[in-house]
N, C-alpha and C positions, 0 to 999 in steps of 0.2 A: 389518513395522514397526509398533510401537505408536504411540500418539498423541504421546508425548514425543519419540520418534525422528523422527516426521514433522515436528514443530516444529523440531527441531535441523537437519533436512535443509533446511527452508525458510530458517532463519537462515543456513546455509552458502551457499545460493543467493543470498541477499541480500548477503552479503559479496562474492561474485564480481561481482554486479551493481553494488555500491557502488564497487568498484575501477574498473570500466569507466566508470561514470557520472562519477566524480571526474576521471578522465583526460579525458573529453569536456568536462566543465565548465571545467577549467583551460585547455584548448586553445581552446574556443569563446567563453568569457566569458559564456555563457548560464547562466541559473539563475533560479529564481523571484524575483520582486521581494520584498525584505525586508518582512515584515509582511502580505503579501498572503495572503488565505485564501479567495479567490473560488471555487476548485474544492472546497475543504474544506467550504464552506457549501452546496455543491450536493448535495441529497439523491439526485439521479439518478445519481451516480457509482456504478458497479457494481464489485464485488470478490468474492472467494471466501472462505469460512470458512478454507480452508487457509492463505492468506497472512496471516491474523490469528491463527493459533495462537500464535506467539511473544508477541503482545500479550495474548492470553487467559491464557497461562501466567504472564506477568508480573503481570497483575491478580490472579491467584490467589495467587501468591507474596507479594504485598503485602497480601493480605486484602481486596481490593476487588472480587473477581469477583461476589459476590452483589449488592453495591450497584450496580455497573454494569449487571448484568442486570435488576435492578428498575427502574433508570432507563430502560433500553431497552424494558421491558415497558410502562411508563407513558408513554413518549415518543409524541408525535404522529407519524403517518406523514408522511413528507416533511420531516423536520427534518435539520439539518446533522449531519455525522459526530459521534458522541458524544464523540470524543476531542478535537474542535476547540473552542477557546474564542475566541469573537468579542469584539472590543473596539471595534467601530464600530456605529453605528445600523443600517446596511444589512447588517451581518454579514459583510462581505467583507474586513475587516481583522481579523487575529487570529493565533493560533498553535496548533500541535499540542502537546497536553499529554503525549504519549508518542512523540516523534519517533523515538527509537531503535527502536521496535517498530511503526512505521507499515507499512501494507500495500504490496504490490508496485505497485499502481496509483499510489500516492503517490511511489514511487521512480522509476517510469518517466517520470512527467510532466516535461516540459522536459529530459529526459535520455536519451530513446530515440527510435528511428525505426520507422516501419512502411513497407511498400511501397504505393505508390498504384497505380491501375489501369494506369498506363503502365510500371510496373516500377521506378520511381525511388523512392529513399528520401525520406520526408518526416518532418519533426519532429512529435512529439506535443507540441503546444504550444497555449497559449491566445491569445486576441485581445489580452489585456493585454500579454503579453510581446512579441507581434509588433509592437505599437505602441510600447511603452516602450523596447525594445531593437531597434528596426527595422534598423539597419545590421548589427548582429551577427547578427540573424536571417537577413537576406538572404545575408550572406557564408557563414554556417554551412550554410544550405540548399544552396548551391552545393558547398561543400567536403565535405559528407557523401556526395555522389555522385562525389567525386573522390579525395581523399586523407585525409579525417578519419575516424577510427574513432568509432563510436557504438553503444551497446547496441541490439540488435535485439529489439523488443518481442515479436514472434512466437516467437522462440527461447526467451525467458524464460517465456512462457506454456506452451510445449511442455515445458520443463524442470520447471515446477511441476506440470503434469499428470502427469508421470512419477512424481511422489511419491505422488499419489492423485488419479486423474481425477474421482472422485465429489466429493471435498471441494474440487476446483478449479472446481466449477460456480459461475457468476456470480449474484449477488443484489444488491439495493440495499445500499450500504455498511453501514448499521446492522444490517440483517438478517444480513449476513455476520459481523459482529462478535458479534452475539447467538448465532448458531449455533456459532461458535468457543468462546464462553464456556460454552455448554451442554455441548458436547463435553468440554471440559476439566474442568468440574465433575463430570460423569458419570464420566470417567476417574479422577479423583482419589478419588471416592467408592468406586469398586470397588477401586482400588489400596489405599486405607486399610483396606477390609474384608478384603482378602487379608492385609495385614500383621497385623491383629488375630487372624486365624485361625492365623497362624504362631506367635503368642505363647502 
């Protein structure tokens, strides 16, 4: 599989996850609070270059890859996700500027479960949601261990690793995006070189 095919495979996996996550959201009534960007502002969120290949290809196709890469190179370590735009003083209110191509971690949050040490499913969710949607959170916590379907985070991490286990290695989110951009720029450079040779 070349890099473009890997990106397509990731997008296909995201479609499947999206279907499951939408079903869960409509049944549970849970979902991120509108305008909240607390996790997007957290530089410690980790992700893989692989899950950001669709984003990197999108930036390349829009002619933004070099600009974003330069921003990432000059960015201070420990800043918010490069794709996030804050609009509050504390940085915790804002929005994603490329929501359609967000990473897998962004898609799993508040829409997936992991197993705890007792073997029960627990929601991958933040303190804000636990407090703001307390009743729905309590009810959903019970129901995902009884009769409510929910995406399994471990399953999706396993599926993404099957596409490319090396590119699925975890990094701080901006490092993951930077690595994805570098891979796409290199891939496109060699691809264009091959096309010129054929002419």
